Every structure is written in structure tokens, then in C-alpha cells.
N, C-alpha and C positions, 0 to 999 in steps of 0.2 A: 375617489377619495384615497389619499395615501395613508393618513394616520387618524384613527379614532381614539380619543382620550376618554378613559373612565376614571372618575374620581370617587374613591370610597369615602363617603361622608356620613355614614350612619352610626358612627361610634358614640357611645354614651359618655365616655371620659369619666369613669367612675372615681378616679383620684381627684378630679375637680368637682367633687360632688355638689357643692353649693352652687358653683357657676354653671354646672350642667343639670341642675334640678329642673329647669324649665326650657332647656335648649340642648341641641347636640353639641359635641365638642367643636366641630368645625365652625359653628355659628358663634362661638364665644368671641367677644370683642378683644382686639389686640392693638397695641401701639396707638391708642387714642381713637382714630377714626376708622380703623380697619376691622375686619373679622379674620379669623385664622384661615379660613378657606380662600380668602382673597389672594394669598400668595400662590397657591397651586393654580388658581384660575388665571392670574396675571402671568405666571410663567408660561402657561399654555398659549395665551394670546401673543406674548412677546416672542415666543418660539415659532409663531406662524401656524399654530394648531387651533382651528376655530370650530371643530366638530367635537362636542363634549357631552358625555352622559354623566350625570351625578347620581350616585347610588345612595339614596337616603333611607333612613329607617327610624331611629330613635328621635322622638319629638321634632319632626321635620318642619313645623310651621314657620319658626323663626328663620330657618335657612331658606325655605321656599320664598318667603317674603323678601329676603335680602337679595336673592339671585334674580327672581322674576324671569324676564325673558332674556336676561344677560346683557342689557344695554350698556352698563358701565364697562364691560369687557369687549364691547363691539361684537357681541354674539347674536345680535338681532338682524343681521344682514341677510341678503338672499342666499349666499353660499355658506352661511355659518349657522350654528344652532347650539343651544344648551337644552338638554332634556333631563328633567328630574324623574328618576326611576325609583319607585317605591315597591317594596315586596308585596306580592299579591296573595298567594295562598298561605305562605308561611314566612317567618322571619329568616333573614340571613343567618347562617350558623357558622360561617367562616369567610375569610376574605375571598377565596376562590368560589365558595358557594354563592356569594353575592353576585359574582360574574356569571356563574352557571345559571342562576335564576333569571339572568338578563341576556342569555346567549342568543335568543331570537333577535334582540336589538343589535348585537354584534354582527350576526349573520345578515341582517337586513341591509346594513350599510356596506358590507363586503370590502372593508378597507384592507390595504396590504399589511398594515401594522396596527397593533393596539397598544397604546401607552396606558399603563395602570398606575395610578397615583393614590397616595393617602391625602386626605383633605385636612390633616391636622398638624402639619409641620411648617416651620418658619424658615424660608430659604429663598434664594433666587437661583434659577437654573435654566440654562438654555437646552431644552430637551432635544432640539434639532441636532446638536452635537452628538448626543447619545444615540439618536436614531441613525446618524451617518456612520458611527462606529458599528452599530448593529448590522447595517448593510454591508460594510466593508469586510466584516468577519464572516458573513453568511450565517450568523447566529440564528437559532430558533428562539432564544430568549436572552436578553441582556439585562443584567441586574445592576442598578446604581449602588456603589459601595463607597463607604467613607471610613478612613482610619480613625479608630476611637482608642482612648486609653485602655490598656489591657485589663485594668481592674474594673472597667465598665462593660467589657465585651460580653459578659454573661447575660446582659439585658437584651441582646440583639440576636438576630440570625447571623451566623458567622460563616464567611466564605473562605475557602482555601483555593488558590489559583496557581497555575503554572506561569512561566515567564511570558507567555502570550496572552495572559489574563483569561484563559479558559478555566472555568470553575471545575475543580476536581472533587470538591466536597462542600456540602452545605449542612450546617447543624443549627437548628432553632434553639436559641438560648442555652448553650452548653454550660454545664456546671464548671468544667475546666477547659476553657477555650484555648485552642492551639494557634489561633490567629486573632488579630484585632481588626480585620477587614470586615466591617459590618454592613449588612444590607440596609438600605434606606427605605425599603418598601416601595421602590420605584422600579417598574419593569417595562421593557419593550418586548413585545411578543410579535413574531410573525403570526398573522391571524390564523392561518391553517394549523400551526403548531399549538396555539392556545386552545382552539376548539378541540383538537384531538386529545390534548392533555386533560382537559376538563371532562370530556366524554368518556375517557378511559378509566374514570374513578366513579362509576355510578352508585356504588354501595357505601361511599363515605359521606355521611350526612354533614359533618362539620368540615368540609373540604377547605383546606387552607394552602396558600401559596408556599409559605415557609415550611410547613409541616409535611405536605404531601406532594404538591405539584413540582416544585423545584428539585427536591431530592430524587424524584422518579425520573425527571428529564435528564439529569446528569448522566444517567446510565447509558442512554442511547441517543441523546440529542446534543446539539451544540449550544452550550450554556457559557456565556461570557460575562465578565464584570466590566463595568464602566466606572473608573475611579473619579471621585468628586472630592475636591480639596477646599472648596469655599465654605462659607457660613451655612450651617444647617442645625436647627434645634427642634427637639421634641418638647413641646410645652405642656406635657400631660400631667405635671404635678404642680402644686401650688408654689413650691420653691422655684422650679424652672420657669413657670409662668411669670412670677414676679421679677425674678432676676433678669429674664430675657427682655421684658418690658423696660426695666431700668437701665439695661445696657445701652439702649437706644438714646438715653439722655446724655451719654458721655461722648466726648470728642474721640474720633478714631474708631467708632463702632464699625465692625466688619460688615454689618448689614446696613448699607447706605440707602436710606429711604429717599434721598434727594438726588439720586442718579437719574437724570432725565432720559438716559438711553435705555433704562429698564424700569419703567414706572410700575408701581403697585396700584391697581385700580380698585375702586370700591363704589358702592352706592352711598352717595352723600346726601345729608339733609340740608335743606335751605335754611341756614341760620346766619345771624349777623356775625361780624368780626369779634375776635377776642377783645374784652375790655379789662384793662388793668388799672386799678384805683391808685390814687395819689400815694397812699401809704403801703401799697402792696410790694412784696418782694418775690421775685421768681428767679430761681437758680437751677441750672442743669435739669430742665424739665421740658416735657412735651405738652403743649396746650393745643386744644382743638377749637374749631369754630363754635361760637355761641358761649364760650366760657366767660364768666365774670369773676374776677379775682380782686378781692379787697384785703386778703390776708397774705400769708407767706406760703410759698410752694417750693420745696427743695427736693431735687432728685426724685421726681414723681411724674406720672403720666396721667393726664386728664383727657377723658373722652368728651365729645361734644355736649354742650349745654350744662356744664357743671357750674355751680355757684358756690363761692367760698366767702364767708362773712369776715368782717373786720376782726383782727386779732387772732384768727384761726391760723394754725401752723400744720402744714401737711408735709410729712417727710417719708421718703422711701416707700411710696404707696402708689397703687393704681386705682383710680376713681373712674367708674364707668358712667355712661350717659345720664345726664339730667339729675345727678345727685345734688342735693342741697345741703351744704355744711354751714351750720350756724356760727354765730360770733364766739370767739375764744375757744373753739374746739381744738384739741390736740390729737393728731392722728399720726401714727408711726407704724411702718411695715404692715400695712393692711390693704386688702382688696375689697372694694365696696361696689356692689352690683347696682344696676340701673334703678333710677327713680326712688332711691332711698333718701330719707331725710334724717340728718344728724342734728339733734337739738343742741342749743348753745351750751357752752361750758362742759361739754362731754370730753372724755379722754378715752381714746381707743389705741391700745398698744402701750402698756406702761408696766414698770416694775421689773424685778430681777428673777421672778419666778417663771421658768421656762418649762413647766410641767407639760408634757405632750398632751395632745387632745385625748381625753380619756376614752372616748368612743372609737376614735380612729387614729391611734398614735402614728400609724404608718403614713398618714397624709399630712399631719401638722405636728411638727416638733421643733421647728427653728424659730418660733416666736411670731409667725404670721397670723393675723386675724382675717377671717373671711365673713362678710356680711352680705346676705342675699338681696333679692329684688324687692322694691316697694315696701320697705320696712320703715317705720317711724321710731327712731331712737329718742327716748325722752331726754329733756334737758338734764344735765348733770350726771349722765350715765358714765360709769367707769367699766371698761373692758380691758382685762389684763392681756394675756398672750395665748396663742394657740386655741383661740375660740372660734367656733363655727356657729353662725346664726342663719338658719334656713329661712325661706321666703314667706313662711306662713305662721309665725307665732301670733297669738292673740294679743290684743291691746293690753289685757290684764297681765299677761306674762312679761310685758315690756315696761311695766311701771316701776320706777325707782330702782333700776337694776344695777347691781355691781357683779359682773361676771368674773369669777376668778379664772386663772390660767387653766386651760384644758377643758373648759366647759363647752357644751353643745346645747343650743336652744332651737327647738323645732316648732 
């Protein structure tokens, strides 16, 4: 085996708190029919990498059910596999610690190279090109890097390189970055170098690639950058999650889901075709199989099985699987999770009061509302802006509600 891929997919996604209340971040639905992890998995398969370990941790059930034996990604063949790896004695305490706790798995397959990926980014990438550069330079580790706006650089691990792209310095989330070449959290290691680097830090419990492994390897190993210039997004906030979904509705989006040469694969439900009623209006939107549209949908993304009643207007929103929206409902800039029912004549996203969410202003301040799974919103409900509703409020709490901007209902 030449390359073993390890996908780090145990993240909670704390800034997506309502969406990750009952699932890990990589399992969050995206772009209608997909999950976030589908992009890393599909990139592997399209790159000719069919031996994959997925390191799960936080609420893994939804992710495990979605991946199964890997059939949608052609990973159930004789010479391919997908293995779900869960922590045994203790939880992962860092990105490199997650690999350390599965080092026996890495040694067992004895590949020449180990490709380490994050399971929660949206992008298309041919990893084989990165691996070829890794071979050509004789690197011990190659780090995928993307140029970001300098004002955003402090959010990332930042690389400094020479003219040959050899990394001379790596700083995790610097306060005053001297470069805007950001690590994408994608690494190709020569397997021997990876094992040695991890085993050389036995006393660091929260062992992390960006904080510990990479900086230490720069001193005496060959560390190179692989520059990536195409589309790549971290959808770890409500703003980025909503806006990245809505980008897909526009002509000329740089992430082409319709490119037959680089398909994104997923586990699909057996549902009937989309049905659009006689008075329905659909503009600049993504619809999924099983949707039934009797109202108006503008610049929005609908996952499979969504039902929208007559007279309802959905704008600038992401509606996840099997949500039922009643007649004459108005929804604007909202994210609504699976199996929720919105009673008729309700309004979600209204008014000029943009008070940030009082409980977590850092996650909701731009006017987005987020409603969790399996909630029944009563008829005539009014929800203003920056409101979070988690998946377990009682029926009593949801009677005749008018939630003002910034409220949270648990």
C-alpha cells in the first residue's frame, strides 16, 4: 500500500452548537444532499486513495450510519476499506494525539505515506498531486497551504517558506502574522517520519500537529509547503455555513458540484423526484430529491424530503431533511434542522433589531436564526433575529411564542 489516509472527524464544532447538538461537525448536512465529510472522502476516492481510516469521537452515531462500509465511495471492494476508529481508553486531546492513539493501525498497514485530513472543510483537491510533490522533494512532511487575506491570517497556522517552498517557520494562530500562507490542516507524511515524530513527544498529552509536531520537525527534517489555489472553505461558523451553502445557488460558483470529472459522492435516500406546484416559484436555489414545493423559494438550499406549503416564502435559508413548512410561513436567513415542523402563518427572521444572541454573541450576530431537530413550532409564531432554539424544548415552552432578537430556547 502506498498511501493510507486518516480523516480526523471527531470534532464537536462548538460554534455550530445547535447543528452539532446531536451529531459531530463532519456529519452536518451541506449543499442539500451531502454531508460535510463527503468532500474529504470523495477527494480521496477521486485521487485514487481507497484505504481510509476515519477517527471519530464526539457523537459518532450519525457519522457511522452515514459512512457504513463506504459503498457510496467505492470503499467496499476487495482492495479498499474504510475503518471507523473510536478512542478506547481516553478521548483524543489533540490532532496528533488522535493519530498517536491509533498508531498501531498506521503501523499495521505499513504504507509508504500517510495523508492526514480534516473531515470538516468544503473543497475539491487532487491529493495525488500533493503526494507527487512530496516524493519529488524528498520531504518528511508536506503541508497544504492556501493564501488567505492578511487580516484573517491570525485564525490559522501560518507558514513561512523559502523560494523552494521549504518551510522555515510555522506559528499556530499568531497575533501578528508575518505571512498569509495558511495551513489547511492537510499533511502528507512519510510514514517513518510520522511515527518517529509522534513517538518523540511521549510526555505531551494534548499533542497537536500545529502546536508541537510541525514546529519540532522544521528544526531537523525536510518540511515543505504545497500551495493550493482553488476553492476551500471552513464552514465552522453559522455565517460561513449559511453563506457557503448559498454561494452554490449562484452562477459561476467556484465549487462546481456538476463537474462529472470530479464527483462528490454520498449516501442517498430512495425518494421520489422534486415536485413543484402550479403556483410555486423557485429562483436561484438548490432542491433535493423528495422535495414538494407549493410556495416560493429564493436563494435557498433544501435538503431531501422538505415540504413547503402554499403561500410560504423561503429566502436566503438552509432547510435540512424532512422539514415541513406550513402555509403562509415567512422564513428569512435561517437554518432549520431535520424533521422540524413550522406551523402555518409563522414568521422566522423579521424586524430591524439585530441584537446579538445574548447567550453566545460570538456565534450569532448577523441576523441568522438557527432551529434544531424535531421541533414543532406552533402556528403564528414570530421569531426575530439571532435566535437559537435547541432540539429539546418542551411543548409548553413552545406555545404562542414570540422570540425577540438574541433569545435562546433550550
